[in-house]
C-alpha positions as CSV (number, residue, x, y, z in Angstrom):
1,M,-61.2,9.4,107.4
2,F,-63.1,8.6,104.1
3,F,-64.2,5.3,103.2
4,Q,-66.7,3.8,101.1
5,R,-67.9,0.8,98.5
6,V,-66.4,1.4,95.1
7,A,-66.2,-1.1,92.5
8,F,-62.1,-1.1,91.9
9,K,-62.0,-5.4,92.2
10,S,-64.7,-4.8,88.8
11,L,-62.1,-2.5,87.4
12,A,-59.1,-4.4,88.4
13,L,-60.4,-7.8,86.7
14,L,-61.1,-5.3,83.7
15,Y,-57.4,-4.2,83.5
16,L,-56.5,-7.9,84.1
17,G,-58.5,-8.9,81.2
18,T,-58.1,-6.3,78.5
19,I,-54.7,-5.1,79.0
20,L,-52.7,-8.3,79.5
21,D,-55.2,-10.5,77.5
22,V,-55.1,-13.3,79.9
23,N,-57.7,-16.4,80.3
24,A,-60.8,-15.6,83.1
25,S,-59.4,-18.8,84.8
26,V,-56.3,-17.0,85.0
27,I,-57.2,-13.8,86.0
28,Q,-59.3,-15.5,89.1
29,R,-56.6,-17.3,90.2
30,A,-54.5,-14.0,90.3
31,S,-56.9,-12.3,92.5
32,S,-58.0,-14.7,94.5
33,S,-55.1,-14.1,97.3
34,P,-53.1,-11.7,98.2
35,V,-53.8,-9.7,95.1
36,D,-57.6,-10.0,95.9
37,N,-56.8,-8.4,99.6
38,I,-55.4,-5.4,97.9
39,I,-58.2,-5.0,95.6
40,H,-61.0,-5.4,98.4
41,A,-59.0,-2.9,100.4
42,L,-59.0,-0.5,97.4
43,N,-62.8,-0.9,97.4
44,G,-62.7,0.9,100.9
45,I,-61.0,4.1,99.8
46,D,-64.0,6.9,99.5
47,T,-64.5,8.7,96.4
48,S,-67.7,9.6,96.3
49,G,-66.5,13.5,95.9
50,A,-64.6,12.8,92.5
51,S,-66.7,14.3,90.2
52,K,-65.7,17.7,90.1
53,L,-63.8,20.4,91.7
54,P,-65.9,23.8,92.7
55,D,-65.6,26.5,90.4
56,A,-63.2,28.7,92.6
57,F,-60.3,25.4,92.1
58,S,-59.9,26.3,88.2
59,F,-58.8,29.0,85.9
60,D,-58.3,28.9,82.5
61,G,-56.3,32.3,81.7
62,T,-52.7,33.9,81.6
63,Y,-50.9,33.2,85.5
64,T,-50.4,37.0,87.1
65,I,-49.5,37.8,90.7
66,P,-52.1,40.1,92.3
67,Q,-50.3,43.3,91.8
68,Q,-50.7,42.4,87.9
69,D,-54.6,41.9,88.1
70,T,-56.9,44.4,87.8
71,L,-59.6,42.0,89.3
72,D,-58.1,41.9,92.5
73,L,-61.7,41.7,94.2
74,L,-62.7,39.1,92.4
75,R,-59.4,37.3,92.9
76,G,-60.0,37.6,96.6
77,L,-63.3,36.3,96.7
78,A,-62.5,33.5,94.6
79,I,-59.8,32.8,97.4
80,T,-62.3,33.3,100.0
81,T,-64.1,30.7,98.4
82,K,-61.6,28.3,98.6
83,R,-60.8,29.0,102.3
84,I,-64.4,27.8,102.9
85,T,-64.5,24.8,101.3
86,F,-61.0,23.2,101.2
87,T,-60.7,23.0,105.3
88,Y,-58.2,21.2,107.8
89,G,-59.8,17.8,108.9
90,P,-58.1,15.1,111.0
91,P,-55.1,13.9,110.2
92,V,-55.7,10.1,108.2
93,G,-53.0,7.9,108.4
94,G,-51.1,9.7,111.0
95,G,-49.0,12.9,110.6
96,P,-50.6,16.5,109.6
97,Y,-54.0,17.6,108.3
98,Y,-56.2,16.3,105.8
99,P,-58.0,18.0,103.3
100,S,-61.6,18.6,104.6
101,G,-65.3,20.1,103.9
102,I,-66.3,20.0,99.9
103,G,-63.5,21.2,98.1
104,G,-60.8,18.9,100.2
105,I,-62.6,16.2,99.6
106,A,-63.0,16.3,96.4
107,R,-59.5,17.2,95.6
108,S,-58.5,14.1,97.9
109,A,-61.3,11.9,96.2
110,L,-59.7,12.7,92.7
111,D,-56.3,12.3,93.5
112,T,-57.1,8.9,95.4
113,L,-58.7,7.9,92.1
114,A,-55.5,8.6,89.8
115,I,-53.3,6.6,92.4
116,N,-55.6,3.5,91.9
117,S,-55.6,4.3,88.1
118,D,-52.0,4.0,88.4
119,V,-52.2,1.0,90.7
120,L,-54.8,-1.1,89.1
121,P,-52.4,-1.9,86.1
122,E,-49.1,-2.6,87.6
123,L,-50.9,-4.7,90.2
124,A,-52.1,-6.6,87.1
125,G,-48.6,-7.3,85.5
126,S,-47.4,-8.6,89.2
127,A,-50.3,-11.1,89.6
128,L,-49.5,-12.6,86.6
129,D,-45.5,-12.6,87.7
130,L,-46.4,-14.2,90.9
131,I,-49.1,-16.6,89.1
132,K,-45.1,-17.7,87.1
133,L,-42.9,-17.6,90.2
134,T,-45.6,-19.7,91.8
135,A,-45.7,-22.2,89.1
136,Q,-42.0,-23.0,89.4
137,I,-42.1,-23.4,93.5
138,G,-40.3,-26.6,92.8
139,N,-37.2,-24.8,91.2
140,Y,-36.6,-22.9,94.7
141,D,-35.8,-26.4,96.8
142,G,-37.6,-24.8,99.5
143,L,-35.8,-21.8,99.8
144,Q,-33.9,-23.8,102.1
145,T,-30.5,-22.1,101.7
146,V,-29.7,-18.0,101.0
147,D,-28.8,-19.2,97.3
148,D,-32.4,-20.3,97.0
149,Y,-33.6,-17.0,97.2
150,V,-31.4,-15.8,94.4
151,K,-33.3,-18.4,92.3
152,L,-36.5,-16.7,92.7
153,Y,-35.6,-13.6,90.4
154,A,-35.0,-15.7,87.2
155,N,-37.2,-14.4,84.5
156,N,-39.9,-14.5,87.0
157,L,-40.7,-10.6,87.1
158,E,-40.6,-9.2,83.8
159,N,-43.8,-7.4,84.5
160,T,-43.2,-6.0,87.5
161,L,-39.3,-5.6,87.3
162,P,-38.6,-5.8,83.6
163,K,-35.0,-5.0,83.9
164,G,-34.6,-7.1,87.1
165,P,-32.7,-6.1,89.9
166,D,-29.8,-3.5,90.2
167,S,-26.5,-5.3,88.5
168,G,-24.7,-6.8,91.3
169,S,-28.0,-6.9,94.0
170,L,-27.8,-10.8,93.8
171,T,-24.1,-11.5,93.1
172,N,-22.5,-9.4,95.6
173,F,-24.2,-9.1,98.8
174,T,-22.2,-10.7,101.2
175,Q,-19.6,-8.1,100.3
176,D,-19.3,-5.3,103.4
177,L,-18.9,-2.9,100.6
178,F,-22.3,-3.9,99.1
179,F,-23.9,-3.0,102.7
180,S,-22.0,0.1,103.5
181,S,-22.4,1.4,100.2
182,E,-26.6,1.1,100.5
183,R,-26.1,3.3,103.4
184,L,-24.6,6.3,100.8
185,S,-27.4,5.4,98.2
186,H,-30.9,4.2,98.2
187,S,-31.1,4.7,101.7
188,P,-29.0,7.7,103.0
189,Y,-31.2,9.1,105.7
190,Q,-30.0,7.6,109.2
191,I,-26.1,7.5,108.8
192,R,-24.6,10.4,110.4
193,R,-21.0,11.2,111.1
194,L,-19.9,11.0,114.8
195,N,-18.4,14.2,116.2
196,P,-15.8,14.4,118.8
197,S,-16.6,17.3,120.1
198,S,-20.0,16.8,120.7
199,D,-21.3,12.9,120.3
200,I,-20.2,10.0,122.5
201,L,-20.0,6.5,121.7
202,S,-23.1,4.0,122.2
203,F,-21.1,1.1,122.5
204,Q,-18.2,-0.3,122.3
205,V,-15.6,-2.5,120.5
206,D,-12.5,-3.6,122.0
207,D,-9.3,-2.0,120.8
208,A,-7.5,-5.7,119.3
209,T,-11.1,-6.3,117.2
210,A,-11.4,-2.6,115.8
211,K,-7.7,-2.4,114.6
212,S,-7.6,-6.3,112.9
213,I,-10.5,-4.3,111.0
214,S,-9.6,-1.2,110.4
215,G,-6.3,-0.7,111.8
216,E,-7.3,1.4,114.3
217,T,-9.1,1.8,117.1
218,L,-12.8,3.1,117.7
219,S,-11.3,5.9,119.9
220,D,-8.9,6.9,117.0
221,L,-11.7,6.7,114.3
222,F,-13.9,9.2,116.5
223,N,-11.5,11.3,117.0
224,A,-10.5,11.7,113.4
225,G,-13.5,12.3,112.6
226,R,-13.9,8.5,110.4
227,L,-16.7,7.0,112.7
228,F,-19.9,7.2,111.5
229,Y,-23.3,5.7,113.4
230,A,-26.5,4.4,112.0
231,D,-29.3,3.9,115.2
232,Y,-32.6,2.0,115.1
233,R,-32.9,1.4,119.2
234,D,-36.0,3.4,118.9
235,Q,-37.9,0.4,117.2
236,A,-36.8,-2.3,120.1
237,N,-40.3,-1.5,121.5
238,L,-42.7,-1.0,119.0
239,E,-45.8,-3.2,119.2
240,K,-44.9,-6.6,117.4
241,S,-46.7,-8.6,114.6
242,A,-46.1,-12.1,114.0
243,Q,-42.8,-11.7,112.2
244,F,-39.6,-10.8,114.6
245,S,-37.2,-8.0,114.4
246,A,-33.9,-7.2,116.1
247,A,-33.6,-2.9,116.8
248,C,-29.8,-2.8,115.7
249,D,-27.2,0.2,115.9
250,A,-23.8,0.2,113.8
251,Y,-20.7,2.0,113.4
252,F,-19.0,2.6,109.8
253,Y,-16.3,3.8,109.5
254,M,-13.8,5.3,107.0
255,D,-10.3,4.0,105.8
256,E,-7.5,6.2,106.3
257,K,-5.6,5.1,103.2
258,S,-8.2,3.9,101.0
259,G,-10.8,6.2,101.9
260,S,-13.2,3.2,101.7
261,F,-16.3,3.4,103.7
262,L,-17.1,-0.1,105.2
263,P,-19.1,-1.3,108.3
264,M,-17.3,-1.8,111.5
265,A,-19.9,-3.4,113.7
266,I,-23.8,-4.0,114.3
267,R,-25.2,-4.4,118.0
268,T,-29.1,-6.1,118.0
269,N,-30.4,-4.6,121.6
270,V,-32.5,-7.2,121.5
271,G,-32.6,-10.5,123.3
272,S,-28.6,-11.1,124.4
273,N,-28.0,-8.1,122.9
274,L,-25.1,-9.3,120.7
275,I,-22.4,-7.1,119.2
276,Y,-21.5,-8.7,115.7
277,T,-18.5,-7.7,113.4
278,P,-16.9,-8.6,110.0
279,K,-14.2,-11.3,112.4
280,D,-17.1,-13.4,113.0
281,T,-18.4,-16.5,111.1
282,A,-19.6,-15.4,107.3
283,N,-23.3,-16.7,108.6
284,D,-23.1,-14.8,111.4
285,W,-21.8,-11.6,109.8
286,L,-24.4,-12.0,107.3
287,L,-27.5,-12.7,109.6
288,A,-26.4,-9.1,111.2
289,K,-26.2,-7.2,108.2
290,I,-30.0,-8.6,107.5
291,M,-31.3,-7.6,110.6
292,F,-29.9,-4.4,110.3
293,N,-31.9,-4.3,106.8
294,V,-34.7,-4.8,108.6
295,N,-34.5,-2.2,110.4
296,D,-33.8,-0.2,108.0
297,F,-36.1,-1.4,105.4
298,W,-39.2,-0.3,108.4
299,F,-37.3,3.2,109.0
300,A,-37.0,3.9,105.4
301,Q,-40.2,3.2,104.3
302,L,-42.0,5.3,107.2
303,D,-39.9,8.0,107.3
304,H,-40.2,8.7,103.6
305,L,-43.9,9.0,104.1
306,A,-43.3,11.7,106.7
307,R,-39.9,13.4,105.2
308,T,-41.9,13.6,101.7
309,H,-45.6,12.8,101.3
310,E,-46.8,14.6,104.6
311,T,-44.5,17.5,104.4
312,I,-45.6,18.8,101.0
313,Q,-48.6,17.6,101.8
314,I,-49.3,20.3,104.6
315,S,-47.5,22.9,102.9
316,Y,-49.7,22.6,99.8
317,M,-52.8,22.5,101.6
318,A,-51.8,25.7,103.2
319,A,-51.0,27.0,99.4
320,I,-54.2,25.8,98.4
321,R,-55.6,28.2,100.7
322,T,-54.5,31.0,100.3
323,L,-52.9,31.9,96.3
324,S,-55.6,32.4,93.5
325,E,-55.6,29.4,90.9
326,E,-54.4,32.4,88.6
327,H,-51.3,32.7,90.8
328,P,-47.9,31.4,89.1
329,V,-47.0,29.8,92.4
330,L,-50.2,27.8,92.9
331,G,-49.8,26.8,89.3
332,M,-46.4,25.0,89.2
333,L,-47.4,23.3,92.9
334,N,-50.7,22.0,91.1
335,R,-48.2,20.5,88.9
336,L,-45.5,19.3,91.1
337,M,-48.2,17.9,93.7
338,L,-50.0,15.3,91.4
339,E,-51.6,13.1,93.1
340,V,-50.2,14.4,96.5
341,F,-53.6,13.6,98.7
342,G,-54.3,10.0,97.3
343,A,-51.5,8.5,99.6
344,Q,-52.7,8.5,103.1
345,P,-56.3,7.1,102.0
346,L,-53.8,4.2,100.2
347,A,-51.4,3.9,103.0
348,V,-54.8,3.7,105.7
349,V,-56.6,0.5,103.9
350,V,-53.4,-1.2,102.6
351,L,-50.9,-1.0,105.2
352,F,-51.9,0.2,108.3
353,L,-55.4,-1.5,109.5
354,P,-55.2,-4.7,111.4
355,G,-54.8,-8.0,109.2
356,G,-53.2,-5.4,106.8
357,I,-49.8,-5.7,104.4
358,I,-47.9,-4.1,107.5
359,D,-49.0,-7.0,109.6
360,Q,-48.4,-9.8,107.4
361,I,-45.1,-9.3,106.4
362,F,-43.1,-6.9,108.8
363,G,-42.0,-7.2,112.4
364,H,-43.8,-4.6,114.1
365,S,-47.7,-4.3,113.8
366,G,-49.8,-1.5,110.9
367,R,-50.5,0.3,114.3
368,A,-46.8,0.8,115.5
369,A,-46.3,1.7,111.8
370,Q,-48.5,4.6,112.0
371,S,-47.4,6.0,115.0
372,Y,-43.5,5.5,114.0
373,A,-43.9,7.5,110.9
374,T,-46.6,10.2,112.6
375,D,-43.0,10.6,115.7
376,Y,-40.8,11.1,112.4
377,Y,-43.0,13.5,111.1
378,Q,-43.6,15.3,114.6
379,N,-41.1,14.9,117.0
380,K,-37.7,13.3,115.1
381,G,-37.2,16.5,112.2
382,S,-38.6,14.3,109.3
383,G,-41.8,16.8,108.9
384,S,-39.5,19.9,109.8
385,F,-39.8,21.9,106.0
386,K,-36.5,24.1,106.2
387,S,-34.1,22.1,107.9
388,T,-34.7,18.8,105.7
389,Y,-33.2,21.3,102.8
390,F,-30.9,19.5,100.7
391,K,-27.9,20.3,101.7
392,T,-28.9,22.0,104.9
393,E,-30.1,18.1,106.1
394,L,-27.1,16.4,104.7
395,R,-24.7,18.8,106.5
396,S,-26.4,18.3,109.5
397,R,-24.9,14.9,109.8
398,G,-22.0,15.5,108.8
399,L,-21.6,13.7,105.2
400,I,-21.3,16.8,103.3
401,D,-18.6,19.9,103.7
402,C,-17.6,18.4,107.1
403,S,-15.0,20.3,109.3
404,Y,-14.2,17.8,111.2
405,G,-13.6,14.8,109.5
406,P,-12.2,14.4,105.4
407,D,-14.8,14.0,102.4
408,L,-16.9,10.5,101.8
409,K,-14.7,9.5,98.7
410,H,-17.9,8.4,97.2
411,F,-21.8,9.9,98.0
412,P,-23.9,8.1,95.0
413,F,-27.3,9.7,96.5
414,Y,-25.5,13.0,96.9
415,E,-23.5,13.1,93.6
416,D,-26.6,11.8,91.6
417,G,-29.3,14.2,93.6
418,S,-27.0,17.2,93.1
419,V,-27.2,17.2,89.5
420,I,-30.9,17.3,89.2
421,F,-31.1,19.4,92.6
422,S,-29.1,22.1,90.8
423,A,-31.1,21.8,87.6
424,I,-34.5,22.4,89.9
425,E,-33.0,25.3,91.1
426,T,-31.8,27.1,88.0
427,F,-35.4,26.3,86.6
428,M,-36.8,27.8,89.6
429,T,-34.5,31.0,89.9
430,S,-35.9,31.8,86.6
431,F,-39.4,31.1,87.2
432,V,-39.4,33.5,90.3
433,D,-37.3,35.9,88.4
434,S,-39.6,35.9,85.5
435,F,-42.5,37.3,87.7
436,Y,-40.7,39.1,90.6
437,A,-38.3,42.2,89.6
438,D,-36.9,42.2,93.2
439,D,-37.9,41.1,96.6
440,S,-39.8,44.2,97.3
441,V,-42.3,42.6,94.4
442,I,-42.2,39.3,96.8
443,T,-42.8,41.4,99.9
444,G,-45.7,42.9,97.6
445,D,-47.3,39.7,96.6
446,S,-50.4,39.6,99.4
447,E,-50.7,35.9,98.7
448,I,-47.6,35.0,98.7
449,Q,-47.4,36.5,102.1
450,A,-50.2,34.9,103.4
451,W,-49.3,31.3,102.4
452,W,-46.4,31.1,104.6
453,K,-48.4,32.6,107.1
454,E,-51.0,30.5,106.7
455,A,-48.1,27.7,106.9
456,Q,-46.7,28.8,110.2
457,G,-50.2,29.3,111.7
458,P,-53.3,27.5,111.1
459,A,-51.8,24.8,108.7
460,K,-49.2,23.9,111.7
461,A,-46.7,22.7,109.0
462,I,-43.1,22.3,111.1
463,D,-40.3,24.6,110.5
464,F,-42.1,26.7,107.1
465,P,-39.9,29.4,106.5
466,S,-40.7,32.8,105.7
467,I,-41.0,34.2,102.2
468,L,-39.5,37.5,102.4
469,T,-37.2,37.6,99.4
470,K,-37.2,36.2,95.9
471,G,-34.5,33.6,97.4
472,D,-37.0,32.4,100.4
473,L,-39.3,31.7,97.5
474,V,-36.6,29.5,95.0
475,D,-35.7,27.7,97.8
476,V,-39.2,26.6,99.1
477,L,-40.5,25.4,95.7
478,T,-37.2,24.1,95.3
479,H,-37.2,21.5,98.1
480,M,-41.1,21.1,97.3
481,A,-39.4,19.4,93.8
482,H,-36.9,17.9,95.4
483,L,-38.8,16.1,98.2
484,S,-41.4,14.9,95.3
485,S,-38.5,14.0,93.3
486,I,-35.1,13.4,94.2
487,S,-36.3,12.2,97.9
488,H,-39.0,10.2,97.5
489,H,-37.8,8.0,94.6
490,T,-34.3,7.4,96.2
491,I,-36.5,5.9,98.3
492,N,-39.6,4.2,96.8
493,T,-41.6,3.1,93.6
494,N,-39.5,1.2,91.3
495,E,-36.2,1.4,93.6
496,L,-38.0,-0.7,96.0
497,L,-38.2,-4.4,93.5
498,E,-34.5,-2.9,92.1
499,M,-32.8,-3.0,95.4
500,S,-33.9,-2.1,98.6
501,Q,-36.3,-5.1,98.5
502,V,-34.2,-7.8,96.9
503,L,-34.2,-11.0,98.4
504,P,-32.2,-12.7,100.4
505,F,-30.6,-9.4,101.8
506,H,-33.7,-7.4,102.0
507,P,-35.9,-9.3,104.0
508,A,-39.3,-7.2,105.5
509,A,-38.6,-9.0,109.1
510,L,-37.3,-11.9,110.3
511,Y,-38.8,-15.2,110.4
512,K,-37.4,-16.5,113.9
513,A,-36.2,-14.7,116.9
514,P,-32.6,-13.2,116.6
515,P,-30.5,-15.5,117.9
516,T,-29.4,-15.4,121.4
517,S,-25.8,-16.4,120.9
518,K,-24.0,-16.7,117.7
519,G,-23.3,-19.6,115.5
520,V,-26.1,-20.0,113.1
521,T,-25.3,-22.6,110.7
522,N,-28.2,-21.5,107.9
523,V,-29.2,-17.9,107.5
524,A,-32.2,-19.1,105.7
525,D,-34.1,-20.4,108.6
526,Y,-34.4,-16.5,109.6
527,L,-35.7,-15.2,105.6
528,P,-39.3,-15.7,104.8
529,H,-41.4,-18.9,103.7
530,F,-42.2,-19.3,99.8
531,D,-45.9,-17.7,101.0
532,K,-44.3,-14.3,102.2
533,V,-41.9,-14.4,99.8
534,I,-44.9,-14.2,97.6
535,L,-46.6,-11.4,99.6
536,Q,-43.1,-9.3,100.1
537,L,-42.6,-9.2,96.3
538,L,-46.2,-8.2,95.3
539,V,-46.1,-5.4,97.8
540,G,-43.4,-4.0,95.9
541,G,-44.8,-4.7,92.6
542,L,-48.0,-2.4,94.1
543,F,-45.7,0.4,95.2
544,A,-43.5,0.0,91.7
545,R,-44.5,2.1,88.5
546,P,-42.3,0.8,85.4
547,K,-45.0,1.0,82.8
548,L,-44.7,5.3,84.1
549,V,-40.9,5.1,82.7
550,N,-39.8,6.7,79.6
551,T,-43.5,8.5,79.9
552,E,-44.4,12.2,80.3
553,R,-44.5,11.3,83.9
554,T,-41.0,10.9,84.7
555,L,-38.6,13.3,86.5
556,L,-37.4,14.6,82.5
557,H,-41.0,15.5,82.5
558,M,-41.3,17.5,85.8
559,F,-42.2,20.9,84.0
560,D,-42.8,20.1,80.4
561,D,-46.5,20.5,80.6
562,A,-48.2,22.4,77.2
563,N,-51.1,23.5,79.8
564,L,-48.7,24.9,82.2
565,L,-46.6,26.5,79.9
566,S,-49.2,28.2,77.7
567,R,-50.3,30.4,80.7
568,M,-46.3,31.1,82.3
569,N,-44.3,33.5,80.3
570,D,-41.4,33.1,77.7
571,Q,-38.8,32.9,80.3
572,T,-40.1,30.0,82.4
573,T,-41.0,27.9,79.0
574,A,-37.1,28.6,77.7
575,A,-36.4,27.7,81.5
576,A,-38.0,24.2,81.4
577,A,-36.7,23.4,77.9
578,K,-33.0,23.9,78.8
579,F,-34.2,21.7,82.3
580,K,-35.5,19.3,80.4
581,R,-31.9,19.0,78.2
582,D,-30.1,18.9,80.9
583,M,-32.4,15.9,82.6
584,Q,-32.3,14.1,79.2
585,A,-28.3,14.5,79.1
586,F,-27.9,12.9,83.1
587,S,-30.7,10.3,82.1
588,S,-28.4,9.1,79.1
589,Q,-25.3,9.2,81.4
590,V,-27.0,7.3,84.1
591,S,-28.7,4.7,82.3
592,L,-25.3,3.7,80.8
593,R,-23.6,2.9,83.6
594,T,-21.8,-0.3,84.3
595,F,-19.2,-1.8,86.6
596,D,-15.3,-0.5,86.0
597,A,-12.6,-2.3,85.9
598,E,-12.5,-3.0,89.6
599,G,-16.1,-4.2,89.6
600,L,-17.3,-1.4,90.8
601,S,-19.9,1.6,89.8
602,Q,-19.8,5.5,91.7
603,G,-17.2,3.0,94.3
604,M,-20.0,0.5,94.7
605,P,-20.1,-3.3,93.8
606,F,-23.8,-2.5,92.4
607,V,-25.4,-0.2,89.6
608,W,-27.3,2.0,91.1
609,K,-29.8,4.3,88.5
610,A,-32.8,4.9,90.5
611,L,-32.1,8.7,89.8
612,D,-32.6,8.3,86.5
613,P,-34.7,11.1,85.2
614,N,-36.2,9.0,82.8
615,V,-36.8,6.6,85.4
616,A,-37.6,8.4,88.7
617,L,-41.0,10.3,88.7
618,Y,-41.8,14.0,89.0
619,S,-44.1,13.3,91.9
620,T,-44.6,11.5,94.7
621,T,-47.3,9.3,93.2
622,T,-46.9,6.7,95.9
């Protein structure tokens, strides 16, 4: 791992002083704790190789495939130089290989510097917001009730969360439809439909209770293909922190008449292993949903590390080592993979180290988080390239094109994601067509053939496909763009503070052990105290990017880069312009969303805008 002292604290104070124009005493208060701890952690990230990449990693001419290049020998020598200087090093923060060698260290250092330049202005805004929040501590009545937590968001986070949480997130979170809709929007990667021909029921809900909730027994729902399941039992035996967590699994169902997607039951799998349903008291059922959300938040963030960052990281490393800088595919990947090697060092020093953020606010330790993410990357499918293709992965969980159950009435993640995915796929098809007349040109491209063999071989990328046709190449490039944009920003960046971290419904941990019997009188007893609230909001601010909204960093501008397009052909330039127009039109649609006459948006009691192409970014960034 690469850690070295760099004066990021001074740089952060410079941002705080010059960009925000606040006085030095306020700055010192903001950076003393817990902001100072994060800046101190950033000091530990090695950026000593960040001055310059070796010459073999630069090129100023027009992109060509090998068959078009008359200087093929020089091109080959440059690739050889890259292979020598950009090598596979040990993982940083778990997962796959991390760049090593002169070129690899330089690139990772440059990416780390770039991420930190994104982080520090956002951290400055978070510091000022949290000063204001702390100064008004008396307004929250000691956070003694669930309603007290809602008051935290009253005009206190204008820098970190300028538009506030998603509409409905502070008013409708007690609704069951709110809870179930979260599984189909901002956290869509755990829920699956149970297949009556191959699955079994993990726990039972008695017939009388099930009928009183849904009008049908659990077996009836199961046999009709209208029973869904989410499983976090793998969190039961993880190393604990000072906080608490359950290890929930849960059933959801589709109502036969209305088609509504709703919760049926939640099991804790710890202590007395209680099973909660909507027929319990309001407090017990709300706590059960919060306990599930604690598990869900842990999974979503660590799965996203494996599913997006680590999966594209190793695929891109293989491309760097086999494709010339003159190759249009590497040019395209260089655009999409902005800052991709900067996330792992940040995760290690800020999140995973003992005493870091995860130890302080989650129910399990930073060590457990690193091993959990690595397990999902290596063993549980999140790091599998081809099987996590957008539609392939959703089909595998019975969420689209299901042969044994009815279609979901609403599926916001798929609805929004499909618009963007289709536009990316259309662009990539034009891009590939512009350089490859037919499949024989693909198989004749020695560098493309070397890429997939490198990925499958030395890189040890999981389930990376052979690239033998134009369609194969389109699929690979579309998927890498999908992971860096749609998949990542559904779960992370601005979405965190807007929805999936919004209190009181989404604490990172419980602050009291899960109950051993029902009859909870005050759910707030299990929620974070004020100091932990401040830290959870700061963490959300660390990963949010409100200052990049409506800038050239958004998904709208994914291919809108003058340097890139000046070296491409006219067909690719035209395709990039079409993509931008399509995304602008979709952004206009998403940005105007509000509640309909039934108080719903996309069938949900909250307004979800995470995939607005002028808000979501085109690269992973954090």
